[in-house]
Residue, then its C-alpha position, 0 to 999 in steps of 0.5 A: m499499500r502506497t503512503v500518500g503525503f500532504s499535497s502542496a494544494a493541502i498545504l496552501t489550503g491550510m496557510m490561507l485558513m491561518m491568514v483569513q482570520t474568521v470570527i467563529g459565529q459573527q456574520l455581517d449583512l449587506n447593510y453594515f458595509i452600506d451604512n459604513a460607506l455612507k458614513n465615511d466616504a470621502a466625496i460624500r463628506q466633501n459634498i456635505n461641506q460644500q452644502q455648508f458653503y452655499g449657506l454661508q454664500a447666502q449670508l455673503i451675497n447679503a452683506q456684499n449687496k444689502a449691508p452698508q460698506v464702510n471703510f476708513t481712509s487716510d491719505y498724504l499727497f506731496a506735490p512740491y513747487f521748485g523755485n517758488n518766490g526765492k525758495a527751493v522747495a515749497i508746498t503750497a496751493n498758490p504758486s508763482p507763475k515761474a515756479f516749477g511743478y504739477d498743475v495746481g489745478q490737479t494737485n492743489g499743492g498736496m493733499y491731507a485726507t482722513q475719512l470714514n466712508v459709506t456706501l449703500q446700494l439702493l434699488n437692487k432688491r431684484t439683483v440680490n433675489t436673482l443671486q440668491e436664487q442662483n445660490k440656492n439652485d447651486a445648493a440643490l444641484n450639490s444636494n442632488s448630486r449627494v443623493q447620486l453619490e449615495h446611489d452610486l455607492r450602494k450599487a457599487i458595495t452591493d455588487q462587490y458584496i455579492q461577488v464576495y458571497q458567491l466565493q464564500q458559496q463556492e468554498e462551501y460547496l468545494t469544501r463539501i465535495v472534498d469531504e465527500v471525497k475523503g469520506r469515500k477513500a476508506t471505502v476504496q482503500a478497503l476494497v482495493k486491499k480486497g482486490l475489488l478495485q485497483q491501486s489506480d482507482y484510489l489514486l484517481l480518487e486522491i487526484e480528484q481530491n487534490t483538483r477540488e482542493n486546489e480549487l478551494s484554495q483559489a477560491k480563498i485567495t480570490e476571496v482575500d482580494a475581493y473582501g479587501a476591495l469590499k472593505n476599501l469601497a466601505i471604508v472599513n477599518d478591520t482585518t478580519m473576515v467574516k462570513l456574509n449573510a446571503p444579500l437581499v436584493s429585491i426588485n423595487a417598484v417603479p417610482q412615481s417620478y424617476f430621479y434622473k428627470e430632477k437632475f435635468r430640471l435642476d440643469s435647466l434652472s441653473i441655466v435660467a439662473q445664470q442667464n437672470v444673473f447676466n441680465a441683472k447688470y441691465r437694471p438701473t443702479l443707484d448707489l448712496s455714498g458719504s464720507g466725513g472727516m478732514l480733507a485739505s491742501e494746506f497743512n495749516s488750514i487742517p483745522h477748518n477742513v473738517g467736513m462731510q459730503a454725500a452723494l447719489h450715483l444713477a447708472i442706467p445701462i443703455f447699448d452694450g453691442h446686443q450682448r443680452r440678445i446673444n446671451d439669450s440665444q445661447v441659453k436657447i441653445s443650452q436648454q435644447s441640449i438639456t431636452y436632447a439629453r433628457d429624451n435620449f436617457t428616457v428612451q435608453q433607461r426604458n430599454y435598460l429596464q426591459s432587457i434586464m427583466r427579460q433577463i431575470g425571467l430567463l434566469r429564474q427559469s434556469i435556476t429552477q432547472i438547475e435546482q431540479l438537476i442537483s436534486k437528481q444529481d443528490l439521488l445519483l450520488r447516494l445510490d453511486r455511494e451505496k454501489l461503491q460500497g459494495g464494489q459494484l461502481s467503478i471509481i471513473e463512474y463515481v468520480k464523474s457523478l461527483q464532477d457533474y455534481a460540482a458543475a451543477k452546483q457552480n452553475l447553480n451559484g453563478a446563476r443565483v449570483q447573476l440574478l442578484l447583480l441584475s436585480n441590483q443593476y435593475n434598481y439602479y436604473n429603476w430610481 
């Protein structure tokens, strides 16, 4: 009798089991990963910060356009005259005709100024409302973007979760097949000793065991990588790998209104808001300004040059080279582009949903057929075990039945996973 040692596949399987620190009794579900991602995803947190930005921007618009602007200024202008009435350098507002220096009408011979200035915009209520409406629409777009980010993240995590779950299911049925082969080895070894089977039959059984153990090892290696990708997507800071609960992905009902329509509506409103801000510059503006303090051209007269002034400034736009008409034409073109994109997506979405539902229907039929096949193969394996026990079945026939059973289980696992992925994809578009 040949002594059989540990195969490399068995050793690798043992190493993988040591690397994968499975927490016995602990299981995680899909919501755990989704909730963790929604709480920690960098893009979503940045979006939340951006929403706070728009709240501050609303305050800034009011501060810039409704509140009086007050500032303090202090100036000193040095404009000397050379050769003025025998003086080499003189600062005066009445230079002699022969002196050299800037025109006194332009400089007053210099300036000493210390003033408090106040400016207040009047007749700008509609302009402020226009800016606030644009900011409000930008905030709505940002909020809409966050909902889309969360929706995309849910789909990505669900897809990855399903892939990890598929690998764990694959490991389960491969483990059962390996245990099945191991359970038959003692029987085959006894039949070999009795001369009812040959040594090559026992070797064939070992080859089947090693093949399945290698598949199991590869599945574990793939699971490590897939599980790591799932944790990265969900921002999970944990080194353990645990058993995942079966993902529950049911087909969602058709919503009353699809989300994409809101996005196109907000895009259209954004263009209108930009147009309104552009057109706001054609409204008349009226500014009230005033200042108080000291303004003098002679140092000696500073005490008597303390006073104040007030002014109103009215501006009425008249002609700008038809900029407004050109901008309006550009807005119409942009609106048409949004309409085209919305209509195209409506058709594409309907086609996506119809195609996915057809695939789901066919997959459900296929799963039913595979389950019926596996039920028959389970019965066949039980009968083959009894025949093998009595030496009435060749190892080749038994291994063939085992391989057919493994292939059917793999097909069933793949079909179920594909059904989950298609259901998740359907929900992604049916939203």
